[in-house]
KETI-874022 format. One record per residue (C-alpha): residue in one letter; x, y, z; residue number from 1. Coordinates in Angstrom, 1 decimal, always signed. Layout:
{res: A | xx: X | yy: Y | zz: Z | n: NUM};
...
***
This chain:
{res: X | xx: -0.1 | yy: +69.3 | zz: -52.9 | n: 1};
{res: X | xx: -1.9 | yy: +68.6 | zz: -49.6 | n: 2};
{res: X | xx: +1.0 | yy: +66.6 | zz: -48.3 | n: 3};
{res: X | xx: +3.4 | yy: +69.5 | zz: -48.8 | n: 4};
{res: X | xx: +1.2 | yy: +71.8 | zz: -46.6 | n: 5};
{res: X | xx: +3.0 | yy: +72.7 | zz: -43.3 | n: 6};
{res: X | xx: +1.7 | yy: +70.9 | zz: -40.3 | n: 7};
{res: X | xx: -0.3 | yy: +72.9 | zz: -37.7 | n: 8};
{res: X | xx: +0.8 | yy: +73.3 | zz: -34.1 | n: 9};
{res: X | xx: -0.7 | yy: +71.0 | zz: -31.5 | n: 10};
{res: X | xx: -2.0 | yy: +74.1 | zz: -29.8 | n: 11};
{res: X | xx: -4.0 | yy: +75.1 | zz: -32.9 | n: 12};
{res: X | xx: -7.7 | yy: +74.3 | zz: -33.1 | n: 13};
{res: X | xx: -8.0 | yy: +71.9 | zz: -36.1 | n: 14};
{res: X | xx: -11.4 | yy: +73.3 | zz: -37.2 | n: 15};
{res: X | xx: -9.9 | yy: +76.8 | zz: -37.4 | n: 16};
{res: X | xx: -7.0 | yy: +75.5 | zz: -39.4 | n: 17};
{res: X | xx: -9.3 | yy: +73.8 | zz: -41.8 | n: 18};
{res: X | xx: -11.4 | yy: +77.0 | zz: -42.3 | n: 19};
{res: X | xx: -8.2 | yy: +78.5 | zz: -43.6 | n: 20};
{res: X | xx: -7.4 | yy: +75.6 | zz: -45.9 | n: 21};
{res: X | xx: -11.0 | yy: +75.3 | zz: -47.2 | n: 22};
{res: X | xx: -10.4 | yy: +77.3 | zz: -50.4 | n: 23};
{res: X | xx: -7.4 | yy: +75.1 | zz: -51.3 | n: 24};
{res: X | xx: -8.9 | yy: +71.7 | zz: -50.4 | n: 25};
{res: X | xx: -12.7 | yy: +71.8 | zz: -50.4 | n: 26};
{res: X | xx: -13.2 | yy: +68.0 | zz: -50.5 | n: 27};
{res: X | xx: -10.8 | yy: +67.3 | zz: -47.7 | n: 28};
{res: X | xx: -12.3 | yy: +70.2 | zz: -45.8 | n: 29};
{res: X | xx: -15.7 | yy: +68.4 | zz: -45.8 | n: 30};
{res: X | xx: -14.1 | yy: +65.2 | zz: -44.6 | n: 31};
{res: X | xx: -12.3 | yy: +67.1 | zz: -41.8 | n: 32};
{res: X | xx: -15.5 | yy: +68.7 | zz: -40.6 | n: 33};
{res: X | xx: -17.2 | yy: +65.3 | zz: -40.6 | n: 34};
{res: X | xx: -14.5 | yy: +63.5 | zz: -38.5 | n: 35};
{res: X | xx: -13.2 | yy: +66.4 | zz: -36.4 | n: 36};
{res: X | xx: -16.6 | yy: +67.5 | zz: -35.1 | n: 37};
{res: X | xx: -17.4 | yy: +64.3 | zz: -33.2 | n: 38};
{res: X | xx: -18.3 | yy: +64.2 | zz: -29.5 | n: 39};
{res: X | xx: -15.1 | yy: +64.3 | zz: -27.5 | n: 40};
{res: X | xx: -16.3 | yy: +62.6 | zz: -24.4 | n: 41};
{res: X | xx: -17.1 | yy: +59.0 | zz: -23.4 | n: 42};
{res: X | xx: -20.1 | yy: +60.0 | zz: -21.2 | n: 43};
{res: X | xx: -22.9 | yy: +59.2 | zz: -23.8 | n: 44};
{res: X | xx: -21.4 | yy: +55.8 | zz: -24.6 | n: 45};
{res: X | xx: -20.8 | yy: +55.0 | zz: -20.9 | n: 46};
{res: X | xx: -24.4 | yy: +55.8 | zz: -20.1 | n: 47};
{res: X | xx: -25.6 | yy: +53.5 | zz: -22.9 | n: 48};
{res: X | xx: -23.6 | yy: +50.5 | zz: -21.5 | n: 49};
{res: X | xx: -24.7 | yy: +51.3 | zz: -18.0 | n: 50};
{res: X | xx: -28.3 | yy: +51.0 | zz: -19.0 | n: 51};
{res: X | xx: -27.7 | yy: +47.7 | zz: -20.8 | n: 52};
{res: X | xx: -25.7 | yy: +46.3 | zz: -17.8 | n: 53};
{res: X | xx: -28.1 | yy: +47.3 | zz: -15.0 | n: 54};
{res: X | xx: -30.6 | yy: +44.4 | zz: -15.3 | n: 55};
{res: X | xx: -27.8 | yy: +41.8 | zz: -15.3 | n: 56};
{res: X | xx: -25.8 | yy: +43.1 | zz: -12.3 | n: 57};
{res: X | xx: -26.3 | yy: +41.3 | zz: -9.1 | n: 58};
{res: X | xx: -23.8 | yy: +43.4 | zz: -7.2 | n: 59};
{res: X | xx: -22.7 | yy: +47.0 | zz: -7.4 | n: 60};
{res: X | xx: -19.4 | yy: +48.5 | zz: -6.2 | n: 61};
{res: X | xx: -19.2 | yy: +52.0 | zz: -4.9 | n: 62};
{res: X | xx: -16.2 | yy: +54.3 | zz: -5.4 | n: 63};
{res: X | xx: -14.4 | yy: +52.9 | zz: -2.4 | n: 64};
{res: X | xx: -14.7 | yy: +49.3 | zz: -3.5 | n: 65};
{res: X | xx: -17.4 | yy: +48.1 | zz: -1.1 | n: 66};
{res: X | xx: -19.9 | yy: +45.7 | zz: -2.7 | n: 67};
{res: X | xx: -23.6 | yy: +46.0 | zz: -2.2 | n: 68};
{res: X | xx: -26.4 | yy: +43.5 | zz: -3.1 | n: 69};
{res: X | xx: -29.3 | yy: +44.9 | zz: -5.2 | n: 70};
***
């Protein structure tokens, strides 16, 4: 039954689409909320790896490509 449901447009917010489908597919709705509500940015993970890499870096490169010694 779920596979025969029409596909939403790419311009449609998936969370809004799932609010409309909630009465028909409550279990899949819960999964959709779990996986569609993730953070959509790489900033938190980049910050984590920067903190880990900092003690081991001997040189830093600025945005222009110039190298600097610590």
